[in-house]
C-alpha positions as CSV (number, residue, x, y, z in Angstrom):
1,M,-7.6,20.1,-1.3
2,D,-5.0,17.4,-0.9
3,I,-4.2,15.0,1.9
4,T,-0.9,13.2,2.4
5,V,-0.9,10.0,4.3
6,T,2.0,7.6,5.3
7,W,0.9,4.1,6.0
8,T,2.0,0.6,6.2
9,I,0.2,-1.7,3.8
10,R,0.0,-5.5,4.4
11,Q,-1.1,-7.7,1.6
12,L,-1.8,-11.4,1.9
13,W,-2.3,-13.9,-0.9
14,T,-1.7,-17.5,-1.7
15,D,0.7,-18.7,-4.5
16,Y,0.8,-22.5,-4.5
17,R,4.1,-22.4,-6.4
18,F,5.6,-21.6,-3.0
19,N,4.1,-24.5,-1.1
20,L,6.4,-25.4,1.8
21,T,4.5,-28.3,3.3
22,E,6.6,-31.1,1.8
23,T,9.9,-29.4,2.8
24,G,9.1,-29.3,6.5
25,I,9.8,-25.6,6.5
26,H,7.1,-23.5,8.1
27,L,8.3,-20.0,7.4
28,I,10.7,-18.3,5.0
29,T,11.8,-14.6,5.3
30,V,12.5,-13.3,1.8
31,S,15.2,-10.7,1.3
32,P,14.2,-7.4,-0.4
33,I,16.3,-8.2,-3.4
34,L,14.5,-11.5,-4.0
35,A,11.1,-10.0,-3.1
36,K,11.4,-7.7,-6.1
37,K,11.4,-10.7,-8.4
38,I,8.2,-12.3,-6.8
39,W,4.8,-11.4,-8.3
40,K,2.8,-9.0,-6.1
41,P,-0.8,-7.8,-6.6
42,D,-1.2,-4.3,-8.0
43,L,-2.0,-1.7,-5.4
44,F,-4.4,1.1,-6.5
45,V,-5.0,4.2,-4.4
46,E,-8.1,6.0,-5.8
47,G,-7.6,9.7,-6.3
48,S,-3.8,9.5,-5.8
49,Q,-1.8,12.3,-7.4
50,K,1.6,11.0,-6.3
51,S,2.8,8.0,-4.3
52,Y,6.2,6.5,-3.3
53,V,7.5,3.5,-1.5
54,H,9.9,4.4,1.3
55,K,13.6,3.5,1.1
56,T,16.4,3.6,3.6
57,T,19.5,1.6,2.5
58,T,17.1,-0.9,0.9
59,D,13.4,-0.9,0.2
60,N,11.3,-0.6,3.3
61,M,9.5,-3.9,3.0
62,A,9.1,-7.4,4.5
63,M,8.0,-10.6,2.8
64,R,7.4,-13.9,4.4
65,I,6.2,-17.2,2.9
66,R,4.3,-19.6,5.1
67,G,2.8,-23.1,4.9
68,E,0.9,-23.8,1.7
69,G,2.2,-20.7,-0.2
70,L,0.6,-17.9,1.9
71,I,2.6,-14.8,1.1
72,D,2.6,-12.0,3.7
73,F,4.0,-8.7,2.2
74,K,4.4,-5.4,4.1
75,T,5.6,-2.1,2.8
76,K,5.5,1.6,3.8
77,L,3.9,4.0,1.4
78,T,3.2,7.7,1.3
79,T,0.5,9.0,-1.0
80,T,-1.0,12.4,-1.8
81,S,-4.6,12.1,-2.8
82,L,-7.4,14.4,-3.7
83,C,-9.5,15.1,-0.7
84,E,-12.8,16.9,-1.3
85,M,-13.7,18.8,1.9
86,E,-16.1,21.5,2.6
87,L,-15.0,23.2,5.9
88,R,-17.4,25.7,7.5
89,W,-17.3,27.7,10.7
């Protein structure tokens, strides 16, 4: 059997190349166009048969850069995965 799930994924990581402490800026909101050019960790969904990232007029994502390079990335994803179930009455 298959299961289809829509979820919002939040990934946090630090990239010291985006250190904001010397600029006095505490938070930057990154546009979706620029967010596509910034490295993001690979996301792996075990057992996934098909997955897609939601789009409206632009990609359904949000990226913020904080403090010493902490990157906060959110996106909406739908995936269909294998789901081994044994249902009995």
